[in-house]
VOBA-1610 file (N, C-alpha, C; in pm, whole numbers, padded with zeros to 5 digits, always signed):
BEGIN
Met+11256+10073+11151Met+11358+09996+11079Met+11426+09902+11178Thr+11441+09775+11140Thr+11504+09677+11226Thr+11655+09698+11230Leu+11710+09700+11351Leu+11854+09711+11366Leu+11915+09573+11359Ala+12035+09563+11303Ala+12099+09432+11291Ala+12245+09443+11333Pro+12294+09346+11409Pro+12435+09348+11446Pro+12522+09330+11323Arg+12641+09394+11323Arg+12724+09392+11202Arg+12860+09329+11222Ser+12895+09291+11344Ser+13026+09230+11368Ser+13010+09119+11471Lys+13115+09037+11483Lys+13110+08928+11580Lys+13093+08981+11722Gln+13159+09093+11753Gln+13146+09152+11887Gln+13003+09198+11912Gln+12943+09259+11811Gln+12806+09307+11826Gln+12709+09191+11842Ile+12731+09084+11765Ile+12645+08966+11777Ile+12662+08903+11915His+12786+08894+11960His+12813+08835+12092His+12746+08918+12202Ala+12757+09050+12194Ala+12697+09137+12295Ala+12546+09120+12297Leu+12485+09114+12180Leu+12340+09099+12172Leu+12295+08966+12231Met+12359+08857+12189Met+12317+08725+12235Met+12339+08709+12385Lys+12453+08757+12434Lys+12485+08743+12576Lys+12390+08825+12662Leu+12363+08947+12620Leu+12275+09033+12699Leu+12132+08980+12698Arg+12085+08933+12582Arg+11951+08875+12576Arg+11942+08751+12666Glu+12047+08669+12661Glu+12052+08548+12743Glu+12046+08583+12893Met+12117+08687+12934Met+12119+08729+13073Met+11981+08778+13118Ile+11912+08850+13032Ile+11778+08898+13066Ile+11682+08781+13081Leu+11688+08687+12987Leu+11597+08572+12992Leu+11627+08482+13112Ala+11752+08481+13156Ala+11790+08397+13271Ala+11759+08464+13404Gly+11710+08587+13398Gly+11674+08656+13521Gly+11789+08727+13590Glu+11902+08745+13521Glu+12015+08815+13582Glu+11987+08964+13598Phe+11893+09015+13519Phe+11841+09149+13539Phe+11692+09135+13572Ala+11650+09188+13684Ala+11510+09174+13726Ala+11420+09268+13646Pro+11294+09232+13627Pro+11199+09323+13561Pro+11197+09457+13633Gly+11207+09565+13558Gly+11208+09698+13615Gly+11347+09748+13652Glu+11447+09658+13652Glu+11583+09698+13689Glu+11644+09786+13580Arg+11717+09889+13624Arg+11784+09976+13529Arg+11906+09908+13471Val+11925+09921+13341Val+12040+09863+13271Val+12113+09976+13201Ser+12231+10007+13248Ser+12308+10116+13187Ser+12412+10060+13091Glu+12447+10140+12995Glu+12547+10098+12897Glu+12680+10067+12964Leu+12721+10153+13057Leu+12850+10134+13124Leu+12852+10006+13207Ala+12741+09977+13277Ala+12735+09856+13359Ala+12746+09731+13273Val+12682+09732+13156Val+12688+09617+13066Val+12829+09601+13009Val+12892+09713+12975Val+13030+09709+12925Val+13121+09641+13026Glu+13105+09680+13153Glu+13190+09622+13259Glu+13157+09475+13280Lys+13028+09440+13272Lys+12986+09303+13297Lys+13032+09208+13187Leu+13024+09253+13061Leu+13058+09167+12948Leu+13204+09179+12904Gly+13270+09287+12945Gly+13407+09308+12902Gly+13417+09335+12753Ile+13318+09405+12701Ile+13312+09439+12558Ile+13306+09590+12545Ser+13360+09644+12436Ser+13362+09788+12417Ser+13221+09847+12403Arg+13210+09976+12414Arg+13080+10043+12425Arg+12998+10036+12296Thr+13064+10042+12181Thr+12988+10048+12055Thr+12899+09925+12033Pro+12952+09800+12043Pro+12864+09685+12026Pro+12759+09673+12136Val+12793+09715+12257Val+12695+09712+12366Val+12582+09811+12339Arg+12617+09928+12291Arg+12515+10030+12261Arg+12418+09977+12155Leu+12471+09913+12053Leu+12385+09858+11948Leu+12297+09745+12004Ala+12354+09659+12087Ala+12277+09550+12147Ala+12161+09603+12230Leu+12186+09706+12307Leu+12081+09767+12388Leu+11971+09826+12301Asn+12010+09890+12191Asn+11911+09946+12098Asn+11825+09837+12036Ile+11889+09724+11999Ile+11814+09614+11939Ile+11717+09554+12040Leu+11762+09536+12163Leu+11675+09478+12266Leu+11560+09571+12301Gln+11581+09701+12289Gln+11469+09793+12305Gln+11371+09776+12190His+11424+09762+12069His+11340+09743+11951His+11261+09613+11961Glu+11322+09509+12017Glu+11255+09379+12031Glu+11153+09379+12144Gly+11163+09476+12234Gly+11065+09483+12342Gly+11113+09436+12477Phe+11239+09391+12488Phe+11291+09345+12616Phe+11324+09462+12709Leu+11362+09575+12651Leu+11403+09691+12730Leu+11316+09811+12695Gln+11305+09902+12792Gln+11237+10030+12769Gln+11337+10142+12791Gly+11344+10235+12696Gly+11433+10349+12711Gly+11381+10444+12819Gln+11474+10503+12893Gln+11437+10597+12998Gln+11466+10740+12955Thr+11384+10833+13002Thr+11397+10974+12964Thr+11535+11029+12996Gly+11588+10994+13114Gly+11717+11046+13155Gly+11835+10965+13104Gly+11809+10872+13014Gly+11915+10787+12962Gly+11913+10649+13023Gly+11970+10554+12956Gly+11970+10416+13003Gly+11840+10345+12970Tyr+11826+10224+13023Tyr+11711+10140+12993Tyr+11663+10072+13121Arg+11540+10021+13115Arg+11489+09935+13220Arg+11438+09806+13156Val+11456+09695+13227Val+11406+09566+13178Val+11254+09569+13182Arg+11194+09533+13073Arg+11049+09539+13064Arg+10984+09421+13136Glu+10871+09446+13198Glu+10791+09342+13260Glu+10669+09317+13173Phe+10633+09190+13155Phe+10521+09155+13067Phe+10403+09103+13149Ser+10287+09156+13120Ser+10166+09110+13187Ser+10112+08985+13118Gln+10016+08921+13182Gln+09952+08805+13119Gln+09891+08844+12986Gln+09830+08962+12980Gln+09767+09006+12855Gln+09871+09027+12746Asp+09990+09077+12783Asp+10098+09092+12685Asp+10132+08957+12622Val+10141+08854+12707Val+10177+08720+12660Val+10069+08667+12566Leu+09943+08680+12609Leu+09832+08633+12527Leu+09825+08709+12394Asp+09849+08839+12400Asp+09846+08920+12278Asp+09957+08878+12183Ala+10075+08849+12237Ala+10187+08807+12152Ala+10154+08676+12080Ile+10093+08582+12153Ile+10053+08455+12092Ile+09948+08480+11984Glu+09851+08567+12015Glu+09744+08596+11920Glu+09798+08663+11793Ile+09890+08757+11811Ile+09946+08828+11696Ile+10027+08732+11608Arg+10102+08642+11672Arg+10174+08541+11593Arg+10076+08459+11511Gly+09963+08420+11572Gly+09863+08342+11500Gly+09806+08418+11381Val+09781+08547+11401Val+09727+08630+11292Val+09828+08637+11177Leu+09955+08660+11210Leu+10057+08674+11106Leu+10085+08542+11035Glu+10095+08433+11113Glu+10117+08303+11049Glu+09995+08261+10968Gly+09876+08298+11016Gly+09756+08270+10938Gly+09758+08342+10805Ala+09801+08468+10809Ala+09813+08544+10684Ala+09916+08481+10591Ala+10025+08429+10648Ala+10127+08362+10567Ala+10069+08238+10500Ala+09990+08160+10574Ala+09929+08039+10517Ala+09830+08075+10407Arg+09752+08179+10429Arg+09656+08221+10327Arg+09728+08266+10200Leu+09833+08349+10215Leu+09908+08394+10099Leu+09974+08276+10026Ala+10027+08182+10104Ala+10089+08064+10043Ala+09988+07989+09957Ala+09867+07972+10009Ala+09764+07900+09935Ala+09721+07978+09811Glu+09703+08108+09826Glu+09655+08190+09715Glu+09760+08205+09605Arg+09886+08198+09641Arg+09992+08213+09542Arg+10032+08080+09479Arg+09961+07976+09519Arg+09970+07843+09458Arg+10114+07799+09433Pro+10185+07762+09537Pro+10324+07714+09518Pro+10327+07589+09432Ser+10437+07570+09364Ser+10454+07452+09281Ser+10473+07329+09369Glu+10463+07212+09307Glu+10485+07088+09381Glu+10627+07086+09439Glu+10722+07137+09364Glu+10859+07141+09412Glu+10870+07229+09536Glu+10801+07343+09535Glu+10805+07434+09650Glu+10739+07373+09774Leu+10638+07290+09751Leu+10568+07226+09863Leu+10642+07105+09919Asp+10735+07051+09842Asp+10804+06928+09882Asp+10872+06940+10017Ala+10940+07054+10041Ala+11014+07071+10166Ala+10919+07070+10286Leu+10806+07139+10273Leu+10707+07143+10381Leu+10647+07005+10404Arg+10619+06933+10298Arg+10564+06798+10310Arg+10663+06703+10375Gln+10790+06717+10338Gln+10893+06631+10395Gln+10906+06655+10546Thr+10903+06781+10586Thr+10908+06813+10729Thr+10788+06753+10800Cys+10673+06760+10737Cys+10551+06704+10796Cys+10563+06553+10812Arg+10621+06487+10713Arg+10641+06342+10723Arg+10737+06307+10837Glu+10841+06386+10851Glu+10937+06361+10959Glu+10871+06383+11095Leu+10787+06483+11106Leu+10714+06507+11230Leu+10620+06392+11261Asp+10559+06336+11158Asp+10473+06218+11177Asp+10548+06105+11246Thr+10671+06084+11203Thr+10753+05978+11261Thr+10789+06010+11406Val+10823+06135+11432Val+10867+06176+11565Val+10756+06161+11669Val+10634+06203+11636Val+10527+06202+11737Val+10480+06061+11772Lys+10523+05961+11696Lys+10487+05822+11727Lys+10589+05756+11819Gln+10697+05826+11850Gln+10803+05770+11934Gln+10780+05805+12081Asp+10851+05734+12169Asp+10847+05767+12311Asp+10906+05906+12331Met+10849+05978+12430Met+10887+06117+12449Met+11017+06133+12528Ser+11128+06087+12472Ser+11259+06104+12535Ser+11308+06247+12508Pro+11408+06294+12584Pro+11463+06428+12558Pro+11510+06447+12414Asp+11573+06344+12357Asp+11620+06355+12218Asp+11504+06368+12120Val+11397+06295+12146Val+11279+06302+12059Val+11214+06440+12069Leu+11205+06491+12191Leu+11146+06623+12210Leu+11229+06731+12142Gln+11361+06718+12147Gln+11446+06815+12079Gln+11428+06806+11928Arg+11416+06684+11878Arg+11394+06665+11735Arg+11261+06727+11693Tyr+11158+06707+11776Tyr+11028+06768+11745Tyr+11041+06920+11743Ser+11110+06975+11842Ser+11126+07120+11850Ser+11195+07174+11724Asp+11301+07107+11681Asp+11374+07151+11561Asp+11284+07145+11438Leu+11213+07035+11422Leu+11127+07019+11304Leu+11008+07114+11309Asn+10954+07138+11428Asn+10841+07229+11441Asn+10882+07371+11400Gly+10999+07414+11446Gly+11050+07544+11405Gly+11073+07550+11255Gln+11125+07441+11199Gln+11149+07433+11055Gln+11018+07442+10977Phe+10915+07373+11025Phe+10784+07376+10959Phe+10732+07519+10951His+10740+07590+11063His+10688+07728+11066His+10770+07820+10977Asp+10902+07799+10971Asp+10986+07878+10882Asp+10951+07852+10735Gln+10929+07726+10702Gln+10896+07691+10563Gln+10759+07745+10523Leu+10665+07741+10617Leu+10533+07797+10592Leu+10544+07945+10559Leu+10621+08017+10637Leu+10640+08159+10612Leu+10705+08183+10477Ala+10805+08101+10443Ala+10875+08118+10315Ala+10779+08102+10197Leu+10681+08014+10209Leu+10586+07991+10100Leu+10495+08111+10076Ser+10486+08202+10174Ser+10402+08321+10154Ser+10467+08419+10058Arg+10599+08406+10041Arg+10677+08495+09953Arg+10654+08642+09989Ser+10651+08671+10118Ser+10624+08807+10163Ser+10732+08854+10260Pro+10831+08927+10211Pro+10933+08982+10300Pro+10875+09073+10408Met+10769+09148+10373Met+10704+09236+10471Met+10648+09155+10587Leu+10582+09045+10556Leu+10524+08959+10658Leu+10633+08894+10741Ala+10739+08853+10676Ala+10852+08789+10747Ala+10913+08885+10848Arg+10929+09012+10810Arg+10986+09110+10903Arg+10894+09132+11022Ser+10764+09140+10997Ser+10669+09160+11106Ser+10669+09043+11203Leu+10673+08923+11148Leu+10670+08803+11231Leu+10799+08788+11311Ser+10913+08822+11252Ser+11040+08810+11324Ser+11043+08905+11443His+10978+09018+11431His+10973+09113+11542His+10891+09056+11658Val+10777+08995+11627Val+10693+08935+11731Val+10765+08818+11796Glu+10827+08733+11716Glu+10890+08611+11767Glu+11022+08638+11839Ala+11069+08763+11837Ala+11187+08797+11915Ala+11159+08778+12064Leu+11033+08793+12103Leu+10994+08763+12241Leu+10981+08612+12253Pro+11056+08550+12343Pro+11066+08404+12344Pro+10933+08333+12366Phe+10841+08395+12442Phe+10715+08328+12469Phe+10617+08341+12352Ala+10658+08409+12244Ala+10573+08419+12127Ala+10618+08326+12015Ser+10728+08255+12033Ser+10777+08166+11929Ser+10693+08039+11922Pro+10695+07969+11808Pro+10613+07847+11793Pro+10643+07739+11896Asn+10766+07737+11949Asn+10804+07632+12044Asn+10794+07673+12190Ala+10749+07795+12218Ala+10756+07849+12354Ala+10687+07763+12458Phe+10566+07715+12427Phe+10487+07642+12527Phe+10460+07497+12487Val+10536+07448+12391Val+10507+07315+12336Val+10519+07206+12442Phe+10621+07213+12526Phe+10650+07102+12617Phe+10618+07133+12764Val+10550+07242+12789Val+10533+07286+12927Val+10414+07219+12994Gly+10443+07155+13109Gly+10336+07117+13199Gly+10262+06990+13171Phe+10317+06900+13093Phe+10245+06778+13060Phe+10324+06654+13099Ala+10254+06552+13147Ala+10314+06421+13163Ala+10339+06364+13024Asp+10423+06259+13014Asp+10462+06207+12884Asp+10343+06166+12798Asn+10242+06100+12860Asn+10127+06057+12780Asn+10046+06176+12730Glu+10031+06278+12814Glu+09958+06398+12772Glu+10036+06473+12665Arg+10166+06480+12683Arg+10252+06550+12587Arg+10243+06482+12451Ser+10243+06350+12449Ser+10232+06276+12324Ser+10100+06308+12255Asp+09991+06313+12331Asp+09860+06344+12273Asp+09857+06485+12214Ile+09916+06581+12288Ile+09918+06719+12241Ile+09998+06731+12111Leu+10114+06666+12107Leu+10198+06675+11987Leu+10133+06606+11867Lys+10063+06497+11893Lys+09992+06430+11783Lys+09879+06518+11730Phe+09810+06586+11821Phe+09703+06677+11778Phe+09761+06792+11696Ala+09873+06849+11745Ala+09939+06957+11672Ala+09984+06909+11535Gln+10029+06784+11527Gln+10074+06729+11400Gln+09958+06710+11303His+09842+06673+11353His+09723+06667+11266His+09694+06806+11207Gln+09712+06907+11289Gln+09691+07044+11238Gln+09795+07079+11132His+09919+07040+11155His+10023+07063+11053His+09981+07002+10919Ala+09936+06875+10924Ala+09898+06805+10801Ala+09780+06874+10733Asp+09683+06921+10811Asp+09567+06990+10754Asp+09608+07122+10689Ile+09703+07191+10751Ile+09752+07318+10694Ile+09819+07293+10560Val+09903+07191+10554Val+09971+07157+10428Val+09868+07123+10320Glu+09768+07044+10357Glu+09665+07007+10260Glu+09591+07130+10208Ala+09552+07220+10298Ala+09478+07340+10257Ala+09561+07426+10163Ile+09689+07440+10190Ile+09777+07520+10103Ile+09789+07453+09966Ser+09808+07322+09966Ser+09825+07251+09840Ser+09701+07258+09752Leu+09583+07271+09815Leu+09457+07280+09740Leu+09418+07424+09707Gly+09500+07518+09751Gly+09470+07658+09723Gly+09357+07714+09807Glu+09330+07653+09922Glu+09220+07696+10008Glu+09271+07798+10110Gly+09278+07924+10068Gly+09338+08028+10150Gly+09267+08050+10283Gly+09136+08062+10280Gly+09060+08087+10402Gly+09076+07974+10503Arg+09070+07850+10455Arg+09085+07734+10544Arg+09226+07728+10600Ala+09325+07752+10515Ala+09464+07750+10561Ala+09487+07854+10671Glu+09430+07972+10653Glu+09446+08078+10752Glu+09378+08040+10884Ala+09255+07990+10877Ala+09183+07953+10998Ala+09253+07841+11074Leu+09301+07740+11001Leu+09371+07629+11065Leu+09499+07676+11134Thr+09571+07764+11070Thr+09698+07811+11125Thr+09675+07898+11248Arg+09572+07981+11246Arg+09542+08062+11364Arg+09500+07974+11481Glu+09422+07871+11452Glu+09381+07779+11558Glu+09501+07702+11612His+09593+07667+11525His+09714+07597+11565His+09795+07681+11665Ala+09807+07810+11640Ala+09882+07898+11730Ala+09816+07905+11868Arg+09686+07886+11873Arg+09614+07897+12001Arg+09643+07782+12096Leu+09707+07676+12047Leu+09751+07570+12138Leu+09841+07627+12248Ala+09917+07729+12214Ala+10008+07789+12311Ala+09932+07849+12429Arg+09812+07902+12403Arg+09732+07959+12513Arg+09691+07850+12612Arg+09655+07735+12559Arg+09615+07623+12645Arg+09733+07577+12730Asn+09849+07566+12669Asn+09967+07522+12742Asn+10011+07624+12846Leu+09995+07753+12813Leu+10026+07858+12909Leu+09935+07846+13031Ala+09807+07822+13008Ala+09712+07808+13119Ala+09754+07694+13211Thr+09804+07584+13152Thr+09854+07472+13233Thr+09976+07514+13314Ala+10068+07585+13251Ala+10190+07628+13319Ala+10160+07723+13434Gln+10055+07805+13419Gln+10022+07903+13522Gln+09973+07839+13651Gln+09932+07715+13646Gln+09879+07650+13765Gln+09988+07614+13866Arg+10113+07608+13819Arg+10223+07572+13908Arg+10346+07655+13875Val+10406+07713+13978Val+10522+07799+13959Val+10638+07722+13897Asp+10657+07595+13937Asp+10770+07519+13883Asp+10755+07494+13734Leu+10630+07481+13686Leu+10608+07463+13543Leu+10627+07593+13467Leu+10583+07703+13527Leu+10597+07831+13461Leu+10744+07866+13439Lys+10830+07819+13529Lys+10973+07847+13516Lys+11034+07776+13396Glu+10963+07675+13339Glu+11013+07608+13220Glu+10999+07694+13095Val+10916+07799+13104Val+10890+07885+12988Val+11006+07983+12971Pro+11067+07990+12853Pro+11175+08087+12831Pro+11125+08229+12859Gly+11202+08305+12938Gly+11164+08443+12967Gly+11060+08459+13075Ser+11027+08351+13148Ser+10922+08360+13250Ser+10959+08458+13361Phe+11090+08486+13378Phe+11133+08582+13479Phe+11079+08722+13449Leu+11040+08745+13324Leu+10992+08876+13284Leu+10842+08891+13305Phe+10774+08783+13345Phe+10630+08789+13361Phe+10594+08864+13488Ala+10493+08949+13478Ala+10442+09020+13596Ala+10369+08922+13686Ala+10339+08968+13806Ala+10273+08881+13904Ala+10142+08825+13852Asp+10070+08903+13772Asp+09940+08855+13724Asp+09953+08753+13613Ala+10077+08728+13568Ala+10097+08624+13466Ala+10126+08489+13528Gly+10132+08482+13660Gly+10160+08358+13730Gly+10032+08295+13779Pro+10042+08198+13874Pro+09926+08128+13922Pro+09828+08221+13990Glu+09701+08192+13979Glu+09599+08273+14044Glu+09598+08243+14193Glu+09559+08341+14274Glu+09555+08321+14418Glu+09456+08213+14455Gly+09499+08129+14549Gly+09408+08026+14598Gly+09407+07901+14514Arg+09477+07902+14402Arg+09480+07784+14317Arg+09585+07687+14367Asp+09553+07557+14369Asp+09648+07458+14418Asp+09764+07443+14321
//
């Protein structure tokens, strides 16, 4: 069962603690005690206890037999598996969306997002444009999931995407010069358009295959980031990656 924060203090504790872990303030393998977090955040024990439980549920922390938690370290295979699982789940969402034949009205929002993305990828890759793409890309994936009309699938996907490197935007901008980045985003946008078309035509198998292939772009971008430590640091949560998730020995 997914745990959810119930008060502003609990939400603040969860967001702050997750932010600290992603920023590397707690090293992989480091013990995190409830009392230490209470002192660090200046928040009472109850919201901190809930935040720690949620972060264990999300996979950031591992519970210890004698009490307390340790920050989890992720291997390269963990990262690849997270990307693959997201692709499987989003593919299932696309297939269900196509098979359940959404109305034209239901498809309008997804089509509108796709049109806006078309405009964005034709612009120069300024920071504002990249942020706009990121916002719209996240919106596209949310709308795709909504069209599946599957609360069960939504819960499963939210659990996977709690890990920052498994989200649709995790590796979108990592490791590319502006011209390469533009080409990658345009290619991803072609995939978006094909996914929308497949859903609108009721082609479940095609929609699923296209969406799974779309998720695999993240693997390619991860491989690029692994070639240089400075690029890998651009990935949210990269501090949690094990040594084997970084550049290979001897690689320039």
